[in-house]
C-alpha positions in Angstrom: 0.1 -35.2 -18.8 -2.3 -34.6 -20.9 -0.3 -33.9 -23.8 2.6 -31.3 -23.2 1.4 -28.6 -21.3 0.6 -25.2 -23.0 3.1 -22.6 -24.1 3.1 -19.3 -22.5 4.6 -16.1 -23.4 7.4 -14.3 -22.0 5.5 -11.3 -20.6 2.3 -14.2 -19.3 5.3 -15.8 -17.0 6.7 -12.7 -15.5 3.0 -12.5 -14.0 2.9 -15.9 -13.1 6.2 -15.3 -11.3 5.4 -12.1 -9.8 7.8 -9.2 -12.1 6.3 -6.2 -11.8 4.2 -5.5 -15.3 1.2 -4.2 -12.6 3.4 -1.3 -11.4 5.0 0.5 -13.7 6.0 0.4 -17.8 9.2 -2.2 -17.6 11.1 0.2 -19.1 10.7 3.1 -16.8 11.2 0.7 -13.8 14.9 -0.9 -15.8 15.8 2.6 -15.8 15.6 3.1 -12.3 16.9 -0.5 -11.3 20.2 0.4 -12.8 20.4 4.1 -11.1 20.4 1.9 -7.8 21.3 -1.8 -8.5 17.9 -3.0 -7.9 16.6 -6.0 -10.1 15.2 -4.9 -13.1 11.2 -5.3 -13.1 11.6 -4.6 -9.1 10.0 -1.1 -7.7 12.6 1.0 -6.0 11.0 1.1 -2.9 14.0 3.2 -0.9 12.5 5.8 -3.6 9.1 5.5 -3.0 6.8 8.0 -0.9 4.8 5.3 0.1 4.9 4.3 4.4 7.1 0.7 4.9 4.2 -1.7 4.7 0.4 -0.9 5.2 -0.4 0.1 8.5 -1.2 -2.2 11.8 -2.9 -5.3 12.0 -6.1 -6.5 13.6 -8.8 -9.5 13.2 -11.2 -9.6 10.0 -13.5 -11.9 9.5 -13.2 -14.2 6.6 -16.1 -13.5 4.3 -17.0 -17.9 3.7 -16.8 -18.8 7.7 -17.3 -15.5 9.3 -14.3 -16.1 11.9 -11.6 -13.8 12.2 -9.1 -16.4 11.2 -6.5 -13.8 9.9 -5.3 -10.0 11.5 -4.6 -7.9 8.3 -4.2 -4.0 7.3 -6.9 -1.9 6.7 -8.9 -2.1 4.2 -7.7 -6.0 2.9 -10.5 -8.6 2.7 -10.1 -12.9 2.2 -12.0 -15.4 1.7 -11.1 -19.1 2.8 -11.6 -22.2 0.3 -9.9 -25.5 -0.1 -10.3 -26.6 3.3 -9.0 -29.9 4.4 -11.9 -32.8 3.6 -13.5 -30.6 1.3 -14.6 -32.5 -1.4 -13.3 -32.9 -5.0 -14.0 -34.4 -7.9 -14.6 -38.1 -8.3 -15.9 -38.3 -5.2 -12.8 -37.3 -3.5 -12.1 -35.4 0.1 -9.1 -32.4 -0.1 -5.9 -33.8 1.8 -4.3 -31.9 4.3 -0.7 -30.9 4.9 -1.3 -27.6 2.4 2.6 -26.3 1.4 4.0 -25.2 -2.1 1.2 -23.3 -5.0 1.1 -21.5 -7.8 -1.2 -19.7 -9.6 -1.9 -19.6 -13.5 -4.4 -18.2 -15.6 -7.5 -19.8 -16.6 -10.7 -18.9 -18.5 -13.5 -15.7 -17.8 -10.8 -14.2 -15.1 -10.9 -17.5 -13.3 -7.5 -19.0 -11.9 -5.8 -22.6 -11.4 -4.2 -23.3 -8.4 -1.7 -26.2 -7.9 -1.2 -27.1 -4.3 1.4 -29.4 -3.0 0.2 -31.9 0.4 3.7 -32.4 2.4 2.1 -35.8 3.6 4.2 -38.2 5.2 2.9 -41.5 6.1 -0.1 -43.6 4.9 -1.4 -44.9 1.5 -2.1 -42.7 -1.4 -5.2 -40.2 -1.2 -6.2 -41.1 -4.9 -5.7 -44.1 -7.4 -4.8 -41.7 -10.5 -2.3 -40.6 -11.5 -0.2 -42.3 -9.0 3.6 -43.1 -9.1 3.7 -45.0 -5.7 0.7 -46.7 -3.6 2.4 -45.8 -0.9 3.4 -42.3 -1.2 0.5 -40.6 0.2 1.6 -36.8 -1.1 0.7 -35.0 -4.3 -0.6 -32.5 -5.4 -4.3 -31.2 -6.0 -5.9 -28.4 -7.9 -8.5 -25.9 -7.9 -10.1 -23.3 -10.2 -11.3 -20.7 -8.5 -13.4 -17.7 -9.8 -11.5 -14.2 -8.6 -15.3 -12.2 -9.7 -17.1 -14.6 -7.5 -14.6 -15.9 -4.9 -15.8 -18.9 -5.3 -14.0 -22.4 -6.4 -15.7 -23.2 -9.5 -13.5 -26.8 -9.5 -10.8 -29.1 -7.7 -9.5 -32.8 -8.6 -6.2 -34.9 -8.0 -3.4 -33.7 -10.2 -1.1 -36.0 -8.8 -0.6 -39.1 -6.1 1.1 -41.6 -4.8 4.4 -39.2 -4.0 6.0 -38.4 -0.6 6.2 -35.0 1.3 5.7 -32.7 -1.7 7.0 -29.5 0.2 7.1 -27.2 -2.6 7.8 -26.5 -6.4 7.0 -23.8 -8.2 5.8 -22.6 -12.0 6.7 -23.3 -15.1 6.6 -20.7 -18.6 5.1 -23.1 -20.2 1.8 -23.8 -17.7 3.0 -26.1 -15.7 3.4 -26.7 -12.0 7.3 -28.7 -10.8 6.1 -30.7 -7.5 9.1 -31.5 -5.3 9.5 -34.8 -2.4 11.4 -33.5 0.6 12.9 -37.2 0.8 14.7 -39.8 -0.4 13.0 -42.6 0.9 12.8 -46.1 -0.8 11.4 -49.1 -0.7 12.8 -51.0 2.7 14.3 -49.3 5.5 11.2 -49.6 7.7 8.6 -47.9 5.5 6.2 -49.5 3.0 7.2 -47.3 -0.3 7.5 -49.7 -3.5 9.5 -47.0 -5.3 12.3 -44.8 -4.6 11.0 -40.9 -3.8 13.1 -37.3 -4.0 12.4 -36.5 -7.4 10.1 -33.9 -9.0 7.1 -34.5 -10.4 5.9 -32.3 -13.7 1.8 -31.2 -13.2 -0.1 -29.7 -16.1 -2.0 -27.1 -14.7 -5.1 -27.5 -17.0 -4.5 -31.5 -16.0 -3.2 -34.4 -14.2 0.4 -35.5 -13.9 2.2 -38.2 -15.8 3.3 -39.1 -12.6 6.7 -40.1 -14.2 9.6 -39.0 -11.9 12.2 -36.2 -13.5 15.1 -38.2 -12.6 17.8 -35.9 -14.2 16.5 -33.3 -12.2 18.2 -34.9 -8.9 17.3 -37.1 -6.7 17.9 -35.5 -3.2 15.6 -33.5 -0.3 13.6 -30.8 -2.4 12.1 -28.3 -1.6 11.5 -26.1 -4.8 12.3 -24.7 -7.7 12.4 -21.6 -10.1 12.5 -21.5 -13.8 15.0 -18.5 -15.5 12.6 -18.0 -18.8 14.6 -16.3 -20.7 16.8 -19.9 -20.8 14.9 -22.7 -19.4 17.2 -23.1 -16.8 15.9 -24.5 -13.4 17.1 -23.5 -10.3 16.6 -26.2 -7.3 16.8 -25.7 -2.9 17.6 -28.7 -0.4 16.4 -28.5 2.8 18.8 -29.7 4.6 21.2 -28.5 7.2 23.7 -29.0 4.9 22.2 -27.7 1.6 23.5 -26.9 -1.8 22.2 -24.8 -4.3 21.2 -26.4 -7.7 20.3 -25.9 -11.5 19.2 -28.4 -13.8 20.4 -27.2 -17.6 17.8 -29.4 -19.5 18.8 -31.1 -22.8 15.7 -28.8 -24.5 14.5 -26.0 -22.6 10.6 -26.7 -21.8 11.0 -30.3 -22.2 12.4 -31.6 -19.1 11.5 -35.4 -19.6 14.7 -35.3 -22.6 17.0 -34.7 -19.7 19.9 -32.1 -18.8 22.5 -31.7 -16.6 22.7 -31.1 -12.6 25.3 -28.6 -11.2 26.0 -27.2 -8.1 26.5 -23.6 -7.0 30.2 -22.6 -5.9 31.7 -19.8 -5.2 34.3 -18.1 -7.0 37.6 -18.0 -5.9 36.3 -19.9 -2.3 35.9 -23.6 -2.6 33.3 -25.3 -0.4 32.0 -21.7 1.1 30.4 -22.0 4.1 27.5 -19.3 3.9 25.1 -20.3 6.4 26.5 -17.8 8.9 29.4 -14.9 8.8 28.1 -13.6 6.0 28.0 -9.5 5.1 24.6 -7.7 3.7 24.4 -6.5 0.3 27.9 -7.8 -0.8 28.3 -9.5 -4.3 30.0 -12.2 -4.6 31.4 -13.9 -8.0 29.7 -17.5 -8.6 30.3 -20.3 -10.7 28.8 -24.1 -11.1 30.7 -27.4 -10.7 28.8 -30.6 -12.0 27.2 -33.6 -9.9 28.3 -36.5 -11.9 25.7 -38.8 -10.6 22.2 -37.0 -10.2 20.0 -40.0 -9.0 22.5 -42.6 -7.0 20.5 -45.5 -6.1 21.4 -45.8 -2.6 20.7 -41.9 -1.8 21.1 -40.7 1.4 19.9 -37.0 3.0 23.1 -35.9 1.7 24.5 -38.1 -1.4 24.2 -35.7 -4.5 25.0 -32.6 -1.7 28.2 -34.5 -1.3 29.2 -34.8 -4.9 29.1 -31.2 -5.0 30.3 -29.8 -1.9 33.7 -32.1 -3.1 33.8 -30.5 -6.1 34.1 -26.7 -4.5 30.5 -26.6 -4.1 29.5 -23.7 -1.7 27.0 -24.7 1.8 24.0 -23.3 2.8 21.7 -24.1 5.7 17.9 -25.4 4.8 17.5 -23.6 1.4 13.6 -23.8 1.2 11.5 -21.1 -1.3 12.7 -19.7 -4.7 11.2 -17.6 -7.0 12.5 -15.7 -10.0 11.5 -12.1 -10.6 13.3 -9.5 -12.7 16.0 -11.0 -13.8 16.7 -12.1 -10.5 16.4 -15.6 -8.7 15.0 -15.1 -5.1 16.3 -17.6 -2.6 15.2 -18.6 1.6 17.6 -19.8 3.6 15.3 -20.7 6.5 17.7 -21.1 9.9 20.2 -19.1 8.2 22.1 -16.4 9.5 24.2 -15.3 12.8 21.0 -16.1 15.2 19.3 -18.7 12.2 16.3 -17.1 12.0 16.8 -17.1 8.2 18.5 -15.3 5.6 17.3 -14.1 1.6 20.1 -14.7 -0.9 19.6 -12.8 -4.9 21.2 -14.8 -7.3 21.7 -12.6 -11.1 22.1 -15.5 -13.7 23.7 -13.3 -16.2 26.1 -11.8 -14.0 26.8 -14.7 -12.4 26.6 -13.0 -9.3 25.6 -13.5 -5.6 24.5 -11.4 -2.4 23.0 -11.7 0.9 19.6 -9.4 0.7 18.4 -9.5 3.4 18.9 -11.1 7.4 16.8 -11.8 10.5 18.0 -10.8 13.3 15.8 -11.9 15.8 12.5 -13.8 15.7 10.4 -10.7 16.2 11.5 -9.3 12.7 11.6 -12.5 10.9 10.8 -16.4 12.0 12.2 -18.8 10.0 11.2 -17.5 6.5 9.8 -20.3 4.3 8.0 -20.3 0.8 8.2 -16.7 -1.1 7.1 -15.1 -4.2 7.9 -11.5 -5.5 4.8 -9.6 -6.1 3.6 -7.5 -8.8 4.4 -4.4 -7.5 7.8 -5.5 -6.0 8.1 -6.4 -3.2 8.9 -10.0 -2.0 6.2 -12.1 0.0 7.5 -14.1 2.9 5.6 -16.8 4.3 7.1 -17.9 8.0 7.4 -21.0 9.5 8.5 -20.4 13.2 8.1 -21.7 16.1 5.1 -19.4 18.1 2.2 -17.4 15.9 3.6 -16.8 12.1 2.9 -14.0 9.9 3.3 -13.3 6.3 5.8 -10.1 6.4 6.4 -8.0 3.1 10.5 -7.3 2.4 11.2 -4.3 0.4 14.0 -3.8 -2.1 15.5 -1.3 0.3 16.0 -4.0 2.8 12.7 -2.9 5.0 10.5 -5.6 6.1 7.3 -5.5 7.5 3.8 -7.8 9.0 1.1 -8.2 6.4 -0.9 -11.3 7.7 -1.0 -13.0 11.4 -2.1 -16.5 11.4 -5.5 -16.3 13.9 -6.9 -19.4 12.9 -9.0 -21.2 15.8 -11.9 -23.5 15.1 -14.9 -24.6 16.8 -15.8 -27.3 14.5 -16.6 -25.3 11.8 -15.3 -26.4 8.9 -16.2 -29.6 8.3 -15.9 -30.4 12.2 -12.8 -29.1 12.4 -11.6 -27.7 16.2 -8.7 -26.1 17.7 -5.8 -23.6 18.1 -4.0 -23.7 14.8 -2.4 -19.8 15.7 1.0 -21.9 15.5 0.7 -23.3 12.1 3.0 -22.1 9.3 2.0 -20.0 6.0 2.8 -21.8 2.9 2.5 -20.9 -1.1 1.9 -17.6 -1.4 1.4 -16.9 -4.9 -0.5 -13.8 -6.8 -3.2 -14.5 -9.2 -2.0 -13.5 -12.9 -3.5 -10.1 -12.5 -2.3 -9.4 -9.2 -5.6 -8.7 -7.4 -5.7 -11.3 -5.1 -3.1 -13.3 -2.9 -3.0 -16.7 -2.4 -1.9 -18.7 0.7 -2.1 -21.8 2.3 -2.6 -22.5 6.3 -0.7 -26.0 6.7 -2.5 -27.0 9.5 -5.3 -27.7 9.8 -5.0 -27.5 6.0 -6.7 -24.1 3.9 -6.1 -21.8 0.9 -6.8 -18.3 1.4 -7.3 -15.3 -0.9 -6.6 -12.2 -0.1 -7.7 -8.9 -1.7 -7.5 -5.0 -1.1 -5.4 -2.2 -1.7 -2.1 -3.5 -2.6 -0.8 0.0 -4.6 -0.8 1.4 -1.3 2.4 -0.6 -0.5 5.5 -2.4 -1.7 3.0 -5.7 -2.4 
């Protein structure tokens, strides 16, 4: 990176992470939370007179293409940008498979979006900054003007990595991009270097393209940072998955190293949390060590097996994770009795975990993936389901509602793209620091969308 990323104060990071400073004074929210066991910094939706959602969805035309790409509630509007093939700096084109993303403040009400590209095969899409010339994944950074709804700049910020699925923002102004593979040289692929790592990307520049090896080599999905401690929480997208934390030697300086651990349920070694769990029951947790976080011959379960043998808990496909109001929210995409998804809540200060929500069926919630906490207290869930995906809102009282539906059908515009993409997944949900815009990706064909409207009318 071009120097250390700039430091953000705690209030600025809450804006990035989506905590509810825009909804009400923090002390008022904290008092309300204490009465009902709602996380401090999140709105107690159960005592709110507002309706569950924002009303019925209907097709709304994109202000960029004039096509009805999304179905939204009345009063909301949006602009698409950052399409696959759109020009970037140095004559490069935007790669596809848009995935995880975070928004960072820039000057003059502009926002910088650092965005993953989950590409799996082929050469690197840029010559610098590069880790492995045969790694086709990485990140791009887009500067977006929230006043005009237009792109101001865009560049490649990391190249030569592989299967960059999600990640997360840090309090010091960077994005941590995660590789969802442990492949390396040999084994029928062209990689020149081992993969399965986390890479740091400053929001205002480019990455050094060096893996943070102490954070582990496994099938990474996403991260969330606790701004009080600097501890980084990591998820793993496997049918048998662990929930990890990285305790940095120097908080805010991840290249300095640290210690990797895996969550275990206190008094229940090797607990299986994939199904048969009661919603709302808090369980005490502890952490077990990962002695070899960067194994030379890493398989998909090598690091997980270390934690499991030490008593660690098993989840199914842990994907999205986000910090909000002193809690960490984690999605299990195929968790639950019907394997349609779980949302877990972990409270670091009290070392406890509970199942906040479990989908009873695909019509309610169909395999959630990325998530974020909104500035008004709700949780935004991106679906990666089997047929017709939604962005859904989850209130703190456990009630869920649809907010947006994928309606993308293209006829050659933009960039010569044609096809029916209504079953493509949503990804990368993140709010602008001022809380006025929700940015979200549609992975295929590859596009970023900025949505704005009457947020105060509901939980998001």
